[in-house]
C-alpha positions as CSV (number, residue, x, y, z in Angstrom):
1,M,35.7,13.3,30.8
2,P,35.2,11.9,27.3
3,E,32.2,13.5,25.8
4,L,29.8,11.5,24.1
5,Q,28.6,12.0,20.8
6,L,25.9,10.7,17.8
7,L,28.1,9.3,15.4
8,R,29.4,11.2,13.0
9,L,31.3,10.0,9.1
10,D,33.6,12.2,10.8
11,H,34.6,9.9,13.3
12,A,35.5,6.8,10.5
13,T,39.5,7.6,11.4
14,A,39.2,7.0,15.1
15,L,36.9,4.4,14.9
16,L,38.8,2.5,13.3
17,A,41.3,2.9,14.6
18,F,40.1,2.4,18.4
19,E,38.6,-1.1,16.6
20,R,42.0,-2.2,16.0
21,E,43.9,-0.8,18.9
22,N,41.3,-3.3,21.1
23,R,40.3,-6.6,19.0
24,A,41.6,-8.6,21.2
25,Y,40.7,-7.1,24.1
26,F,37.1,-7.3,23.3
27,A,37.7,-10.8,21.5
28,A,38.0,-11.9,25.1
29,S,34.7,-11.1,26.4
30,V,32.8,-10.3,22.9
31,P,32.8,-11.8,19.5
32,D,35.5,-11.2,17.5
33,R,33.8,-8.9,14.4
34,G,36.0,-11.1,12.4
35,D,38.6,-9.6,9.4
36,D,36.1,-8.8,7.1
37,Y,34.6,-5.7,9.3
38,F,37.8,-3.9,9.4
39,A,38.6,-4.8,4.8
40,H,35.5,-3.3,4.5
41,F,35.1,-0.5,7.6
42,D,34.2,2.9,5.2
43,A,31.2,1.0,3.7
44,R,30.4,-0.4,7.0
45,H,29.9,2.9,9.0
46,R,28.5,5.0,6.0
47,G,26.1,1.6,6.4
48,L,25.7,2.3,10.5
49,L,24.7,6.1,9.7
50,A,22.3,5.0,7.2
51,E,20.7,2.9,10.0
52,Q,21.4,6.0,12.0
53,A,19.4,8.6,9.8
54,E,16.5,6.1,9.2
55,G,16.0,6.0,13.2
56,R,16.3,2.0,13.0
57,C,20.1,2.6,15.5
58,L,21.8,5.5,17.7
59,F,25.3,4.8,17.5
60,H,27.4,6.8,19.6
61,V,31.2,7.5,20.1
62,L,32.7,8.3,23.6
63,V,35.7,11.0,22.5
64,G,38.2,11.9,24.1
65,D,40.1,15.3,25.0
66,A,43.3,14.3,22.2
67,G,40.0,13.1,19.7
68,E,40.6,9.8,20.5
69,I,37.6,7.5,20.7
70,V,37.6,5.6,23.9
71,G,34.1,3.6,23.8
72,R,30.9,3.1,21.8
73,V,27.8,3.3,23.3
74,N,24.6,2.0,20.6
75,L,21.0,1.4,20.8
76,V,19.7,-0.9,17.9
77,D,16.6,-2.0,16.9
78,V,15.0,1.1,17.7
79,A,11.3,0.4,17.8
80,D,8.3,1.3,19.7
81,G,10.0,3.1,22.8
82,S,12.1,0.4,23.2
83,A,15.8,0.2,22.0
84,E,18.6,-2.9,22.9
85,L,21.8,-1.6,24.6
86,G,25.5,-2.4,24.0
87,Y,29.1,-0.3,24.9
88,R,32.6,-1.5,25.5
89,I,35.0,0.8,26.4
90,S,38.4,0.8,25.5
91,E,41.4,-1.3,27.4
92,K,43.3,2.3,28.6
93,A,39.6,3.9,29.7
94,A,38.7,0.9,31.8
95,R,37.7,0.4,35.2
96,R,37.3,4.2,35.2
97,G,33.8,4.4,35.8
98,L,33.2,5.8,31.9
99,A,31.3,2.8,31.3
100,T,28.6,3.4,34.0
101,A,28.4,7.3,33.0
102,A,28.1,6.7,29.3
103,V,25.0,4.1,30.6
104,R,24.1,6.7,32.6
105,Q,23.9,9.0,30.1
106,I,22.6,7.4,27.2
107,C,19.3,6.5,29.5
108,G,19.0,10.5,29.9
109,L,19.2,10.9,26.7
110,G,16.6,7.8,25.9
111,A,14.5,9.0,28.0
112,T,14.8,13.3,27.2
113,E,15.7,13.3,23.5
114,Y,15.3,9.6,21.7
115,G,11.8,9.0,23.1
116,L,12.4,5.8,24.5
117,S,10.5,4.0,27.8
118,T,12.5,0.8,28.2
119,L,16.3,-0.6,27.8
120,R,16.8,-3.9,27.1
121,A,20.9,-5.7,27.3
122,A,22.4,-9.0,27.6
123,V,26.2,-10.2,28.8
124,T,27.4,-12.9,28.8
125,L,27.6,-14.9,32.5
126,D,32.0,-14.3,32.1
127,N,31.7,-10.5,31.8
128,A,31.2,-9.2,35.5
129,A,32.0,-5.5,34.4
130,S,29.9,-5.3,32.6
131,H,26.8,-7.0,35.0
132,A,27.8,-4.3,37.5
133,V,27.8,-1.6,35.0
134,L,24.4,-3.0,34.1
135,I,23.0,-3.2,37.9
136,R,24.3,0.3,38.9
137,T,23.1,2.1,36.8
138,G,19.1,0.6,37.4
139,F,19.2,-2.4,34.9
140,R,17.1,-5.1,36.2
141,A,18.1,-9.3,35.2
142,V,15.2,-10.0,34.0
143,G,16.0,-13.8,32.2
144,E,18.5,-16.0,30.5
145,T,19.8,-16.1,27.0
146,V,22.0,-17.3,24.3
147,L,24.8,-14.5,23.2
148,D,26.6,-15.8,20.2
149,G,25.9,-19.6,21.7
150,R,27.3,-18.4,25.0
151,P,25.0,-18.2,28.3
152,A,23.6,-14.5,29.2
153,T,21.8,-12.6,31.0
154,S,19.1,-10.5,30.0
155,Y,18.2,-7.3,31.9
156,V,15.9,-4.3,31.2
157,R,15.5,-0.9,32.1
158,Y,12.8,1.4,32.6
159,L,13.6,5.0,31.5
160,S,10.7,6.8,33.5
161,G,14.1,8.4,35.3
162,G,16.2,8.3,33.7
163,C,18.4,6.7,35.4
164,A,18.5,9.2,37.9
165,E,17.3,6.9,40.7
166,A,19.9,4.7,40.2
167,E,23.0,7.3,40.3
168,G,23.7,7.1,43.6
169,S,23.8,2.7,43.6
């Protein structure tokens, strides 16, 4: 099972490979990062680490046995006990329960290590897999929104139990 690790500087090479290898796969369900993301990846990576050091975001990677990155799980806009959850799993590692396991783990970390009480997420209507992950991990739909011009559902998860009550779902 891949290990969830807080993003570090030495993840840069593997993270860039992950993003490049999965670019088209991710673009099918979320907006493409664009060429600029890849052209300035090192500077962007350092910027993310600076945001993390300031406590505004908590970026995580799922690292496989060979050191490859197979997923990302991020908490952004961390403030007042709340954060926005985002995640992506590589095409090769998809459909194995990794997203569900990683979201459960991040819920636990949010409650016990990061002092969070609430996680929010939003998923476009056509991303059935992500809707299923959120529901399995105890998130509840709370409304409609728009993500990059596409209709989406907003979700919320209260972390009092660290996602424990959703584990049997």
